N, C-alpha and C positions, 0 to 999 in steps of 0.2 A: 238257355232255359228261360230267358226273358226277364223282364223286370217284375219279379214276384217277391215282395218284401214284407218283413215284419218291422214295425217301429220299435226302437229301443226306449229305455226309461227316460232318457234326456228329453225326447220329444213329448212323451206322455205327460211329464211333469210340467213342462213349460208351454205346451201348445204351439211352440215355434218350430217351423220347418228348419232343421239344421242340415242334415244330409242323410242319405241312405247309408247305413253302416254295414249291414250284412244281408246277403240274399237269403230268402227263405227257401228251404229245400222242399220242392214239390213232393218229394218222397215221404214227407210227414203225413200226407194224405194216404191212408192205407190202400194198397192194391193199385195205385195209379201207375200207368205205363207211359213210355215215350217221354220221360221227363228231360232228356238231354237232347231233344230234337231241335230246340230253339223255337218251337211253335208256340202259339197261344194255346191255352187250355180251353176245354169245352164242357159246359154243363148243358145237357140236352136230353129230351125225352118228351113224353106226352104231358099235357097240362095235368090231367088227373088219371089215376089208375082206374081204368074201366073194367079190367079183368086180367087174368094171368096171361092168356094167349096174346092179347094185343101188346102187353108190356114186354113179353119175351121176344116177340117178333120185332118190335121197334128197337129194343136194345141190341138184338143180334145184328140188325142192319147197321146201326150206328157203330157198333164195335168193329164190324168188318171195314167200314169206311175209315174210321179213325186209326185203326191198326195199319192200314195201307198208307195213310198220309202221315203217320207218326204224330198224331195229335193226342196229348194227354186228355183223357175223357172221364167224366163223372156222369153217371146216369141220373136223370132227374125225373121225379114223378110225385105228384101231390097225393098223400094218402086220404086227405079230405079237403074240401073247398068250403071254407067257413065264410068267406067274404063274397057272398052272392047278392046281386041286386034284387032278385025276386025270390019269394019263399018257395016257389015251385021249381027253382033251378036245381040241377044235379049237384049234390054235395059229396057223394062218395058211395062206395060199396060196403062200407064198414071199416072202422079204423084198423083193427087187428088183421082183418083179411087183406087189406091193401098193404099194410106194412110187411106182412109175411111175403107178399108178392115182390115188393121192392127188395127185401132181403134175399129172396130166391134169385132175382136178377143179378144182384151183386155176387152171390156165391157161384151161380152158373157160369158167368162170364168173367169172374175174378176181377171185378171192377168196383170202384167206390160208388156210393150212392148219396143222393141228397133229397130231402123232402122239406117242405115248409111246415111250420108249427104256428098255432094261433093262441094257445092258452098255456099257462105255466105247467099244467099237468101233461101237456103234449111233449114238453121237452124231455122229461124222464122216459116217457113211453117211447117216443120215436128214436131216442138215443140208443135203445136196445137193438135197433134194426138197421140204422143208417150210419154213414161216416161223416156227413156234413148236415148241420141243421140250418135252415134258412128262415130268416125273419122277414115276413111280408112287408112291403112298402108301407101299407097303411098302419102297421104296428111297430115300426122301427123305433119310435119314441117311447114305447111301453117299457119302462125301466125293469119292472119285475120280470117280464117275459125275456128280455135280452139277458139279464143276469142269470135267470134259470137256465137258459140255453148255454151260456158261457160256462156255468158250473158243471155241466156234463162232461167237459173236457173235449168235446167234439169241435171240429172246425166250424166256425160260424160265418154264414154268408148273410150280410146285412143289406137288404134292398133299400136304396135311397127312396124316401117318400116323394111322391109326385109333387108335394107341396114344400119340399125342403131344398135349401141351397146346397151346393157341393161342400162348402165350408162347414156347414152344420153337421156333416157326417162324422167329423172328428170326435164329436161328443158320443155318438153311438159306439164308435170304435173304442173310445176310452172306457166305456162301461164294460165292454168285454175284457179289456186288458186289466182293469181294476178288479175284476172278478177272478183274476188269477189265470186267465186264458189269453195267450199271445196269438192264437190262431183265428184272426178275423179277416174277412174279405168284404169288399163293398161291391154291390151291383147297381149300376145306373139303369133305370127302366123308363127314363124319360121324365119330363116335367109337364104339368098341366098347362095347356095353351087354350085359354077360354074354358068353356064348360065341357066340350065334347071332343077334345083333341089332345094329342101329346106332341112334344117336340124334344129332340135331343140337343143339348148344348154341349158341344164337344170341348169347350173350354174347361168343363168340369172334370174331365178325365185326369189331366195332370194334377189338378188340385187335389182330387181324392187319392191319387197315387202317393201323395205325401203322407197319408194316414194309413193306408193298407193297400194290398193288391186290389186292382179295380177291374171289374167285369162289365161288359156292355150287354144288356138284354136287347137283342135285335128283333124280338117278336112283340113283347109287351110295349116296347117303345113306340109301336105303330098302332096301338089300341085307339079306338074311339069310344071312350066310356060314356056313361050317363045318357044312353039313348032312351028315347021315350018308350021304346018297347021293353026296356029292362034287360035287353041282351046287348052285350058289348060288341061294337063293330071293330073294323081294323083295315089296314092297308098292307096286306102281305106282299103285294107287288113291289114294295119298297124295301123289303128285307135285305136284298143284296146291296142296295145303295147304302143303307145304314151300316151294314156289316163291313163293307169295304172302307168306309170312312173311319170306323172304329179301329180297324187294323192299321190304317194309315197313320192315325195319331198315337199309336203305340199302346192300345189297351192290352191288359195282361191276359184276359180271357173273354170268351163269349158265352152267352146264355141264350138258348132258343128252345121253343117248344115245337114239336113236330108230330105228325100223325099220318098214317097211310091215306086217310081221306078226311081232311079237316072239315068237310061239309057235314059229316056225321059225328064229329067229336062232341062229347057231352059237355065240354067246357072250353071256352076261348077259341073255338074253331076259326073264328073270323080273322084272327091275326097269326095263326099257325103257319109254319112252312110245311108244304107237302113233302113227305119223306123222300119221294123219288127225285126231288130237286136238291137234296142235301149234298150228295157227292160232288156235283158240279160246283155248287157254292163253295164248299170247303176247299176244293182244289184251287179255285181262284184265290181264296183268302190265304192259303198256304204260300202261294206264289208271291202275293203282295207282302206277306210277312218276311219271306226270304229276302226280298228286295230291301225292305226296311232295315233288316238286320245287317245288311251289307254296308250301310252308311256309317 
């Protein structure tokens, strides 16, 4: 099942890494499949929900691939995009409308779903529709937001801030645990490198695995933010490189955004993976994981 762990009270009280005591059962995430395959798990889907047809088609394709490769899969889609550079950037099709589409994806394909939230009121609203709540990197230090998400009882995915050290993520995890929720995960989405680039420091993966199951975001890690145009750039040609390295160092899961045609995606198209490339990529990564598991 891989190294997918909850921390126990001894660590949470002392902030000292003692040892992993008990593995977390992936089956605690509703509707998740292939939990005994030994594979990494995957959070994947479009950046933003642009409509029902696109969401259903993308989910169907990913479900087919992950079922074939026996990868535990969670469908990802943002019901709104609150953190845009420009006021005229796409932010969504309507909260309830998008959340209903995500719920339909989960019910149609019998898979768990995840969406990101930006305000305290979003936590209660989104929890009615999805299985995992995601805290965006820019907001992971917002205590009230993290606590509100944790109190829904959903699994919480905490994205590491681009400005934060791996060690500092223990405090975000502790906020979830101290709110009565043991189900926290961390996602590394890269660290700022200058004004307009990101870099992945793979030394942070085992550090954050001391605190919670750790995921590597292999698309946002290749963003080139803060462009003069107000539209984020990216280096999607390096997705496979980053993904292979993540699996090699033993990351628990992968996060990626994908679209049939990233060039027309309404959000973050510059760093998305074209959906037609996904099966080849995941096939290679499963082979690497199998080799790593044999050591």
